[in-house]
C-alpha positions, -999 to +999 in steps of 0.1 A: -194+036-060-159+027-074-158-002-098-134-031-102-117-040-135-098-072-140-070-073-166-057-107-178-020-111-184-018-141-207+008-140-234+045-137-232+043-102-246+017-093-219+042-104-193+070-085-209+049-054-211+039-057-175+075-057-164+080-024-183+051-005-168+036-022-137+063-042-120+086-012-122+079+026-127+081+040-163+110+063-170+096+098-164+108+114-196+091+087-217+058+100-204+065+137-204+077+137-240+046+117-252+020+141-240+011+177-249+021+206-227-015+211-217-015+177-200+016+184-180-001+196-147-023+164-148+007+142-153+026+158-124-003+152-102-005+116-113+032+111-107+029+126-072-001+104-063+013+073-079+048+077-066+060+075-101+044+066-134+028+031-136+004+022-165-014-005-184-029-003-219-055-019-240-057-028-277-084-010-296-110-037-298-147-026-294-150-045-260-118-030-247-127+005-257-162+002-241-146-009-208-119+017-210-146+045-215-164+033-183-132+035-162-129+064-139-103+078-115-106+060-082-117+027-098-097-004-089-077-027-112-066-062-106-041-078-129-044-116-131-018-140-143-020-178-145-042-188-116-039-158-093-043-120-090-008-106-091-012-068-088-036-044-073-038-007-080-062+023-084-068+042-116-053+077-116-061+088-151-068+074-186-057+086-220-059+075-256-023+081-268-006+059-294+026+078-291+028+071-254+019+035-259+048+030-283+072+049-260+063+027-231+058-008-247+079-005-279+078+008-314+079-026-332+043-034-323+018-035-352-008-007-351-036-032-344-017-045-313-007-011-298-019-005-263-031+031-271-060+030-247-039+034-216-046+042-180-022+053-152-021+034-119-012+041-084+020+022-073+008-014-077+008-037-047+021-072-055-003-100-047-003-138-048-040-143-044-055-174-061-086-167-082-104-194-062-102-174-030-121-146-045-147-167-064-175-157-040-174-121-053-152-120-084-166-147-107-160-132-141-151-145-176-116-133-180-106-113-211-081-086-218-101-062-196-133-071-177-155-050-155-169-069-125-207-071-130-230-047-113-247-075-092-213-085-078-205-049-070-239-045-052-231-075-031-197-061-022-212-028-012-239-045+009-214-068+026-185-044+031-199-009+028-175+002+001-150-012-024-122+003-002-132-019+027-136-049+004-101-044-009-086-039+025-103-070+040-103-094+011-075-084-012-049-070+011-052-090+042-062-124+029-046-154+047-020-155+074+010-134+066-008-118+036+007-097+009+012-065+028+014-052+063-005-082+077+019-084+106-007-100+128-006-130+106+031-132+106+031-129+144+005-157+146+028-179+126+058-171+148+038-178+180+025-211+165+061-221+157+073-212+191+046-233+207+053-262+184+091-261+190+085-255+227+110-227+229+128-229+262+119-207+291+145-188+312+163-212+335+167-187+364+158-152+375+189-137+360+181-151+325+146-139+329+156-104+337+181-103+308+153-115+284+131-087+295+159-061+291+168-074+256+131-073+246+127-037+258+159-025+242+150-040+208+115-026+210+126+009+219+146+012+187+182+020+179+195+042+209+208+070+187+175+070+167+154+070+198+174+098+214+171+119+183+133+114+183+130+121+220+147+154+214+127+162+182+093+154+198+102+169+232+097+135+248+060+133+239+042+107+218+035+121+183-001+108+185-012+109+221+012+135+236+019+109+263+051+120+281+063+090+303+097+086+286+101+050+297+071+040+276+081+059+245+096+041+216+112+049+182+090+036+155+104+033+119+077+044+095+091+022+067+112-007+080+140-001+055+148+032+037+185+028+030+206+055+047+174+071+059+162+041+079+173+056+112+169+093+102+142+112+122+123+117+090+116+080+089+106+079+125+078+087+149+081+088+187+052+066+199+038+052+231+045+015+232+010+003+225+005+029+197+039+017+182+026-019+181-007-009+164+012+013+139+035-016+130+005-039+127-010-015+101-039-007+124-030+029+126-018+052+098-014+089+090-034+108+064-008+132+050-035+153+034-047+164+069-018+150+089-042+132+111-047+097+125-066+070+105-077+037+121-088+003+108-125-005+112-119-031+140-099-005+160-128+019+156-149-005+177-125-001+206-115+027+230-087+037+205-115+052+184-108+084+203-076+088+183-094+089+149-088+122+132-064+134+159-037+157+144-001+144+143+024+163+164+056+170+145+090+185+154+097+222+151+127+214+129+117+209+093+144+182+087+132+161+116+095+161+105+082+127+092+085+121+055+051+124+037+064+098+012+072+073+040+038+079+057+020+075+024+038+042+017+030+029+052-007+038+049-009+023+014+007-010+026-017-010+056-046-008+032-059+024+049 
């Protein structure tokens, strides 16, 4: 079973170092120049899986080294600052490398303070999760790096089945409007506010019809974007192959991708209900197999038939969905 490590961000220097290597990606050449040629293939794989280079490092104290040695690829890391967990990521690799530590975090650091026991991370997800909300499972004495005790990990496995599910349900979807694609929570807030403010109903049938039309147009997506996807996907849903054009919508994989926001590579043609579930983070795509992944709760419904179904993509290469965008959507959905 994967383990969880908690790193404490305490000093001003810690916070400054975190900005250099966790809050933002590390400059590629700093990493490449700091490792031997033999390590290059591993680094390229880490860069691909992490969508850039992100890392954290430990000083060479006996306790730090012991925890660092026990850390494996696939383990989870939570970085805590002040009274809350601020970042969540997975371990992609670990190396003892003083040269890399100095390249990343500065050359002026005394040898005893260098973060030479470093580990690469997947692109961190920002959190704002108070320690108190996780105290039922993550009750640990915080130090520079702490491994969550075996007893707590056994309870996590017993209660959730895996650390992945624990992370998805407790770390990434905690509280209404949580830190990631917890769209259901945001919708709940909007619905609550509408009810409280008693948003006015249509005054007549004409207003009612117009409200319906406006809603459909907005949901279908930008007309040019939708038309491009209808043509690219031959008027069939990318997941279900459903072909009733009036019920097909243009789904943006990532809500904003600059000039690529309304490019077919950032879109999927989806049946309206599938579009809603995709936006809610209940459905995602595994780019390794290009197949459908569902949340646990959706697996308890009739939608379970979609699990593992291959994604249909356009014949034209330039119109095919971006793996990078699909991976980001899946990561944000916690799937």
